[in-house]
C-alpha positions as a Python dict, from the first residue, in 0.01 Angstrom:
ca = {
    (1, 'M'): (0, 0, 0),
    (2, 'H'): (283, 243, 83),
    (3, 'Y'): (431, 168, -261),
    (4, 'K'): (104, 265, -435),
    (5, 'K'): (88, 593, -243),
    (6, 'S'): (449, 670, -335),
    (7, 'I'): (378, 611, -702),
    (8, 'L'): (62, 825, -686),
    (9, 'L'): (251, 1104, -513),
    (10, 'S'): (533, 1083, -768),
    (11, 'L'): (286, 1094, -1057),
    (12, 'T'): (104, 1386, -901),
    (13, 'I'): (422, 1585, -840),
    (14, 'F'): (546, 1509, -1191),
    (15, 'S'): (217, 1611, -1351),
    (16, 'L'): (197, 1932, -1150),
    (17, 'S'): (550, 2052, -1213),
    (18, 'G'): (526, 2374, -1406),
    (19, 'C'): (155, 2418, -1330),
    (20, 'D'): (13, 2716, -1145),
    (21, 'N'): (-142, 2537, -847),
    (22, 'D'): (-357, 2837, -755),
    (23, 'S'): (-545, 2822, -1083),
    (24, 'T'): (-856, 2603, -1103),
    (25, 'E'): (-797, 2560, -1474),
    (26, 'S'): (-441, 2438, -1413),
    (27, 'G'): (-558, 2200, -1139),
    (28, 'E'): (-822, 2046, -1362),
    (29, 'H'): (-575, 2030, -1648),
    (30, 'A'): (-329, 1842, -1424),
    (31, 'Q'): (-601, 1600, -1315),
    (32, 'N'): (-681, 1518, -1675),
    (33, 'K'): (-313, 1444, -1749),
    (34, 'T'): (-247, 1236, -1436),
    (35, 'P'): (-334, 870, -1501),
    (36, 'G'): (-660, 766, -1336),
    (37, 'L'): (-751, 1101, -1187),
    (38, 'S'): (-995, 1206, -1459),
    (39, 'T'): (-1163, 866, -1428),
    (40, 'G'): (-1168, 891, -1049),
    (41, 'K'): (-1307, 1244, -1068),
    (42, 'A'): (-1588, 1134, -1301),
    (43, 'L'): (-1668, 830, -1084),
    (44, 'F'): (-1669, 1046, -771),
    (45, 'A'): (-1904, 1297, -937),
    (46, 'K'): (-2140, 1019, -1046),
    (47, 'N'): (-2141, 810, -727),
    (48, 'C'): (-2022, 1017, -430),
    (49, 'A'): (-2067, 1391, -483),
    (50, 'S'): (-2441, 1393, -409),
    (51, 'C'): (-2354, 1326, -43),
    (52, 'H'): (-1984, 1417, -11),
    (53, 'G'): (-2001, 1728, -228),
    (54, 'R'): (-1826, 1859, -532),
    (55, 'G'): (-1453, 1839, -470),
    (56, 'A'): (-1529, 1623, -163),
    (57, 'K'): (-1611, 1933, 42),
    (58, 'G'): (-1920, 1775, 202),
    (59, 'T'): (-2292, 1857, 197),
    (60, 'D'): (-2573, 1853, 447),
    (61, 'Q'): (-2606, 1482, 363),
    (62, 'G'): (-2246, 1365, 401),
    (63, 'P'): (-1909, 1461, 546),
    (64, 'P'): (-1622, 1628, 364),
    (65, 'F'): (-1321, 1417, 270),
    (66, 'I'): (-1119, 1739, 262),
    (67, 'H'): (-1073, 1712, 637),
    (68, 'K'): (-800, 1581, 871),
    (69, 'V'): (-1035, 1302, 986),
    (70, 'Y'): (-993, 1140, 642),
    (71, 'E'): (-616, 1175, 608),
    (72, 'P'): (-447, 845, 515),
    (73, 'S'): (-301, 790, 862),
    (74, 'H'): (-648, 802, 1020),
    (75, 'H'): (-869, 661, 743),
    (76, 'G'): (-650, 452, 517),
    (77, 'D'): (-760, 334, 176),
    (78, 'T'): (-904, 17, 334),
    (79, 'S'): (-1161, 235, 513),
    (80, 'F'): (-1287, 364, 180),
    (81, 'Y'): (-1305, 14, 29),
    (82, 'R'): (-1502, -107, 332),
    (83, 'A'): (-1735, 193, 322),
    (84, 'V'): (-1826, 126, -41),
    (85, 'E'): (-1852, -252, -3),
    (86, 'K'): (-2013, -283, 341),
    (87, 'G'): (-2137, 63, 436),
    (88, 'V'): (-2037, 258, 747),
    (89, 'R'): (-2205, 331, 1077),
    (90, 'A'): (-2195, 700, 1164),
    (91, 'H'): (-1908, 764, 1402),
    (92, 'H'): (-1739, 1101, 1332),
    (93, 'W'): (-2032, 1298, 1198),
    (94, 'K'): (-2409, 1329, 1246),
    (95, 'F'): (-2512, 1244, 892),
    (96, 'G'): (-2639, 896, 966),
    (97, 'D'): (-2512, 564, 839),
    (98, 'M'): (-2373, 522, 488),
    (99, 'P'): (-2522, 224, 303),
    (100, 'P'): (-2302, 2, 85),
    (101, 'I'): (-2279, 121, -276),
    (102, 'K'): (-2312, -208, -465),
    (103, 'R'): (-2296, -55, -813),
    (104, 'I'): (-1930, 53, -769),
    (105, 'T'): (-1666, -210, -849),
    (106, 'R'): (-1347, -248, -651),
    (107, 'S'): (-1139, -112, -940),
    (108, 'E'): (-1370, 190, -964),
    (109, 'T'): (-1327, 242, -590),
    (110, 'T'): (-951, 243, -645),
    (111, 'E'): (-993, 521, -904),
    (112, 'I'): (-1214, 719, -664),
    (113, 'I'): (-963, 682, -380),
    (114, 'S'): (-683, 807, -607),
    (115, 'Y'): (-888, 1115, -687),
    (116, 'I'): (-975, 1175, -320),
    (117, 'R'): (-611, 1143, -214),
    (118, 'Y'): (-506, 1380, -492),
    (119, 'I'): (-749, 1654, -389),
    (120, 'Q'): (-670, 1598, -21),
    (121, 'G'): (-303, 1655, -98),
    (122, 'K'): (-380, 1973, -292),
    (123, 'A'): (-592, 2096, 0),
    (124, 'G'): (-315, 2030, 253),
    (125, 'V'): (-496, 1754, 439),
    (126, 'F'): (-168, 1559, 450),
}
C-alpha cells in the first residue's frame, strides 16, 4: 500500500511541475493528465458527490473528505473500500449511516480513492 501511495505522489508531483497550483484551470488540467484522476473524478461525481459534495467538500447529507479526519493515517484506503462494499455506521459525523454502494466495483473504488487522495493533498490535508 505504501508503494502505491508513493507512485501516486510521484505521478502527481510530476504532472503538476510547471503548473500554477492556484489556478482552477491548471488543477483540472493536471487532473486530466495524471493517469486515473480524470476517471476517479468522473466516478466520484457520479457516485459520491451527491452526499460528499463537489470536490469532496461535504454537503448537508455527508461529510467532507477534505478534512483531517480522512487523512491516510487516520482513514486509510481500506476504510474507503469497506465503506463502499459494506457501508459505514456514523461515528465522526451526524449524517447517519452510509449504506453500501453495490454498483461501484473495486477497481472503480480504487480510481475514486486516487482522486480523493489527490485533492486531499492539494488541500493540505496531509
